[in-house]
C-alpha positions in Angstrom: -21.2 -23.7 -11.7 -21.4 -20.1 -10.5 -20.4 -17.3 -12.8 -18.8 -14.0 -12.0 -17.7 -11.0 -13.8 -14.3 -9.2 -13.4 -13.7 -5.6 -14.4 -10.0 -5.3 -15.0 -10.2 -1.5 -14.8 -11.8 -1.7 -11.4 -8.9 -4.0 -10.2 -6.4 -1.5 -11.6 -8.2 1.4 -9.9 -8.2 -0.4 -6.6 -4.5 -1.1 -7.0 -3.9 2.7 -7.5 -6.0 3.4 -4.4 -3.8 1.0 -2.4 -0.7 2.9 -3.6 -2.3 6.1 -2.4 -2.9 4.6 1.0 0.7 3.4 1.1 1.8 7.0 0.4 -0.2 8.1 3.4 1.9 5.7 5.5 5.0 7.6 4.4 3.4 10.9 5.5 2.5 9.4 8.8 6.0 8.1 9.3 7.6 11.5 8.5 5.2 13.2 10.9 5.8 10.8 13.7 9.6 11.2 13.4 9.5 15.0 12.9 6.8 15.8 15.5 6.1 12.8 17.6 9.7 11.9 18.4 10.8 15.4 19.0 12.9 15.4 22.2 14.5 18.9 22.0 12.5 20.0 25.0 13.6 17.1 27.2 15.8 18.5 29.9 16.9 17.4 33.3 15.5 14.0 34.2 13.6 13.7 30.9 16.9 13.4 29.0 17.0 9.7 30.0 13.8 9.2 28.0 15.3 10.4 24.7 16.6 7.0 23.6 13.3 5.4 24.5 11.4 7.9 22.4 13.7 7.3 19.5 13.3 3.6 19.8 9.5 3.8 19.9 9.6 6.0 16.9 11.8 3.5 15.0 9.5 0.7 16.0 6.5 2.6 14.8 8.3 3.4 11.5 9.1 -0.3 11.0 5.5 -1.2 11.4 4.4 1.5 8.9 7.1 0.3 6.5 5.8 -3.3 6.8 2.2 -2.2 6.1 3.4 0.0 3.2 5.3 -2.8 1.6 2.3 -5.2 1.9 0.1 -2.6 0.3 2.5 -2.2 -2.6 2.8 -5.9 -3.0 -1.0 -6.3 -3.0 -1.3 -3.5 -5.5 1.3 -5.2 -7.7 -0.7 -8.5 -7.5 -3.9 -6.7 -8.4 -2.3 -5.0 -11.4 -1.0 -8.4 -12.7 -4.4 -9.9 -12.2 -6.1 -7.0 -14.1 -3.6 -7.4 -17.0 -4.2 -11.2 -17.1 -8.0 -10.8 -17.1 -7.7 -8.1 -19.9 -5.4 -10.3 -21.9 -7.7 -13.3 -21.5 -10.8 -11.2 -22.5 -8.9 -9.9 -25.6 -7.8 -13.4 -26.6 -11.3 -14.8 -26.2 -12.8 -11.9 -28.1 -10.6 -12.6 -31.1 -11.3 -16.3 -31.1 -15.1 -15.8 -31.3 -16.7 -16.3 -34.7 -19.7 -14.2 -35.5 -22.4 -16.2 -37.3 -25.2 -14.3 -39.0 
């Protein structure tokens, strides 16, 4: 049987990193709506493109929200796993008997 070692603190750290990346998704979404979907300069024939630009921005935002939600869900799972590993380690450590 193969053995492996799990560092609960590393799992928790990776979960925090995933939450940081998810926060970047929020920044990208805000920027895309504030700057990328700006249609104030659309005049004349370009005004017919305004709804399409808004639709594309909403679609992009939906994709970012999906990714952000998945990152948060994965981070939650990693935190639960880290807590479980730490609890198991603590329970095993208390059950060991030291023999001199």
